N, C-alpha and C positions, 0 to 999 in steps of 0.2 A: 746090481744092486749100490756097488761104491760108485759106479758113473751117475745114478740118481742121487745120491749123495752128495755128490761133488758139487753138481748143478744147481742142486737145492742152497749149496751152500755159496756159491757164487752169487745167485740171485738175491740172496737174503744180504751178501755184502754190499753188493750194488744198492740195494734200499737204504742202507745204513749211511751209504756214501751221500746219496741223493737227498736224505733227511737231514745230513748235517750240512751239505752246501744250502739249503733252504734257510735253515736257522742262521747260517753265517749270513746270507743275504739280507733276511729281515733285520737282523740286528745293525748290519751296516746302513739300513735304510733310516732306523730307528734314532742312530748315531747322527746321521747327516740335518734330519730336520732341525733340531735345537741350533746347529751350526750356521743355517741357512738364516734361521729367525735372529741370529745375533749380527746381522750387516747394519751398520750403523746407519741412521736417516743424515741426509745433509743438514749442517746447521748453518744457519747465516749470521755472521760476526758482526755486531751493530758496534760502532764506533762509539767511544764515550763521550757524553757531552762536556763541552769545555766551560770552565767556571766563567759567570757574568762578571764585570769589572766594575768596580765602583759602587759608591752606596750614595743615597740622596744626602744632599745638601741644602736643598730648599724644598718648598711644600709639592708634594707631587701633585699631578692636575686629575680633576676627577673624573673618572670613568664611567659613563653610565651603564647600567645592566641593559642588557637589549635580547630581551628571551625571545623565543617562538611562543605564537598564541597559542598553539596547540597544547603544549606541557609548559606551562610557566614553572621555569627553576631558575635556581642563582647558577653564573658561571662555574663557580667553585666547584657546584656538587654534580657536573657532568662529566660524562665519559668522554675521553677523546672522538671525533669523529669517525664514523665508520663509511668505508667506500666501495662503490661499487666498481666492477670490473672495468668498466668504459669511462670512470672518472677518473679526475686529475687526482694524484696523490699527494697526500701533505707533505711539504717538506721536513718538519718534525713535529712531535709530540707537543702538545700545548705545555708552555713553562720549559721546554729543553732550550739550551743554547748552544747549537750546533754551528759547524764551518760551514758557509756560504754554500748553498745547493749548487751543483753543475751538472746541465744536461748532457753534455758530451764532452768527449775527451780534450784537454786542452792541448790541441795540435793547430800550430799558427796557420792561417789559412794561406792558401796560395795566391801569387799576384793575380788581381783581377783582368780581365779583357779590357782592350782600350774603350769598348763601348759598353762596360757595364752600365754606366748611369742610363742609357738608352735601353737598355734590355730589361735593367729593373723598372721602368717606367711602364714598358710595354706588358709588363706580368701584373703592375697592380691594372692597368686598363683591362686587362682580361679579369681581374678580379683575384687573382692570385696575390693577395698583398701578404702572406706568409711568405711566399718562395720571393716574392720582391724585398721584402724586409732582410732576409737570409743573405740574398745574393749581395744588398748593400752594405751589411753588417759584417758578412765575410771581408769585403773588400776593405771597411775601416779597418778590420783588426789585423789584416795584412801587414800594416805600418808602410805600406808602399804608394799611398797617395800624396799627390802636391795638396798644398795647402788650400788652394781653390778646391779641388775634389774633394777634400778632407769636410769642407764646409757643406759643400753640396749635398755630400751623402751625409751628413749630420742632419740638414734640414730635410731630407726626403723621409728619412728613417723617423724624425721627430713629427712628421705629416702622418706616417701611418700607424704612429704610437697613439694618435688621437682615436684612432678607431679600434685598433688591436689590445691596447692597454687601458685608455681610458674612456672608450665608449662602452654601450650596453650590450654590443653584438657579442655573443660567443663564439670561441673558436676550439672546439673540441681538439684539433690537431696541432694547437701551438705546443711547442716543447716548453715554453715559460708560461703556460696558462692553462687552461682547460675548463671544464663544469664540474659542478659540486649538487648533489641532489639533498635537499635538507631532511633530515630524519627528525620524527616526534621529539619534541623537547630541548633541540637543538640552539642553540642562540649564536647570533653573530660574532660576538666576541671571542668565542671558544673557535668556531670555523675558522675567522681569520686568524687567531694564534698559530693553527694547525702549519698555516701557509705561510706564516713570518710575516703577516701583513697586520695593518691598522684597522679595526673595525669600520672607521670613520671612513678609508678607501672603498672597503668589500663594499659599504654601503653606498657609496657615490656611483661607483661603476655599474651597480643593478639599480640606479634609480630609486632608492629607498631611502625616502625625508625622515620616515620613522620606521627603524629597524626592528623594533617592538613587534611591528605588524608582519613580519615573515613569518611564512607558515611552511609547514612539512609539505615535502612533494613538487617543492618549488625548486625549478634548475637555477643556480648561481652561476655568474660568471667569476673566476676566481685567477688570481696571478700568484704563480710561485716565488714567492720572493725569498730572501728580503731584498729591498731595493739599495744599492750602494752607491757610493758618491768618490768622484775624483774631482778634486779640487787642482787647477791649473793657475799657479801664481802669477806666473809672467803675462797670462790671456785674462787675468780675473773671470773665470769660468767656472760653473758646477756643472760637470757631466753626471748624468743620472744614468745606472746600468740595473739590469738583472742578472740572476746567475751567478757564476763563480770570480773569483778577482776582478774586481769591475777595471776593463779597459784592456784585459787579457782575454786570449783565446778562452772560449767556454763562457763568456758575459756576452750579454745583449744589450746595446745604447737605447736611451729611450729617450732622451733630451737634453738640453741645457739650459743653464742659466747664468746670467753676469751677476757676479759678486763685487763686496767692497772687503778690503783685507786691514791687515794691521800697520801702523805706520814705521817707516824704518824697518821694513821687512820683518815683522814682529810675529807675524803668524807661523807658528812651528810646523816644519815639515814632519811627515811622517804617517801613521795610521792611527786614528782614534774610533772608539766603538761609541753609539750612542747609549747615554747612561742610562740603566734602569731608574724609572719614577724620577727623569730630569727634563721631560717634555713638558712645559708650564704653558698652559693658555694665558695671554694677558698678566705677564710675569712683572713682579716689581722690583726695580732698579736698585740696589746697594751700591752707592759710588766708591770707588776706591780712592778718589781724588777729594775727598772731602765735600762732596754736595750733599751729603744725607742720602735719606732713603727719599725714593721717587715711587709715587703710587701709580698702579697700572695706569690709570686714567690720566694720569697726568700727561699732557702733551709736550712736556719736556723730557719723559721718558725717551731714551735713546735705544730701547730694545724692541718698539714697537707691540705688535700685538702676540710674538712667540717667541719662544726659547728651545732650543734643542741643545741639552748636556750634552759636552763630549768628556771621553776619558781615553788618555794616550795608551795606546798599546804597543807600539812600536817606533823605532826611528826616535827623531827628536821630541815627540809628542810625550813620549815616558815621561812620566812624574809630573808633567804640566796640568795645573789645576785653573778651574774658573773660566774655561775656554767654551764656547758655543756657537752655534749658528742662530742668528736672531732677525727681527725684522731693524727698521730704521726709520727715524724721523727726519732723516737728511739724504733723500733719493739721489741728489747730486754726488753723493760719497761713492755710489756704485761704481765699479770700474778705478777705481782709486785706492792708495792706502791711506786709510782716514781712521779705521777703528783703533782699539787698545789691543788688538791681535784677535778677536774675534771673527768670523765669516758672516757679515752682514749681507742682507738682501733685501730687495723691494718687497714689501708688504705683501703684495698679492702673490708673490712668487714664494716669499717662506710660507705662508699657509698651505700651501701644494705640498711642497717639501714636508712640512711637518705631518702632513697625512700617508706621506709614503714612507718615512722611515721608521722601523720597529726599534723599541727599546730592548736593550741587550743583544740585538741582532744586526741591525744596520752598520757597514765600516762608512768612514768617511777618510779618504786618503788623500793628503796634502802633498802635493810636488810642486817645484820650483818651476 
């Protein structure tokens, strides 16, 4: 009898132990689940936008509204463009002023092979224009080319730019460009701003004489702006770049133009920003030399048909006022020190540059 009582007691104890253990296990699982749910999600830190520099001192150029014909709407009322996975990503949200976009880490390219020009030409002949451009640009940015090879390289890249940058052909694999599918209700001005471009350039490279006729579902060729400029005073040249700091690793050379500069070396070196509301079609000239006001259509107007106002942001440019890029009525002054300090260009050249440079985005670096 006592042995049976002992056995029943032992079994009861084991049952109690098992029940207690199961309870502890269930409690542990319930505590573990909330802890796992508290694992934080990854957050992408977006750098703050830089403030724009300067304010209007002259009347701004009028910008036409260029809405999609599917859902007419004003530019101010539209949301930023939405993107498909295969499309090029805009550089900034419309209205933001950020540092220049950089597609690759700023690493100095190695010295090019001795036959790089021939290799690049071979790539071009087989249709690999992006590969050819990259090889040439890496050689240019290596800083190890002779003057003759530098000129030959710039000419080869400029020729490729006519197709890759300024032609209508789309290059989805271009790290400095791509394609964008227009959504219902979007307009060209907003799309251009999201890539730090002017709508005039975007319309031109897509062959749209009237941007208001742009339709949803259309694939646009886009460039990842902004375009930036380096002016070499000694050579009287203006080099156009895409990407990060112009002329430095991470940027892409596009083409060059001849310029005229200030008398007695009066064009300040340093970095300038294209001012907001200071790009003017057919500007009126207010002479600082007592010549009075010269109307836009007056053949004596020394500014030509375009004015791009600049604000100094670094170097000797800081604090300087009334400087800009403009056309000329004296084409023989290009390549000379003849202006009052501004950067002057042939009228047909400044018309192109006017469409390339974006207000509040594009930089102009002036070097000796």
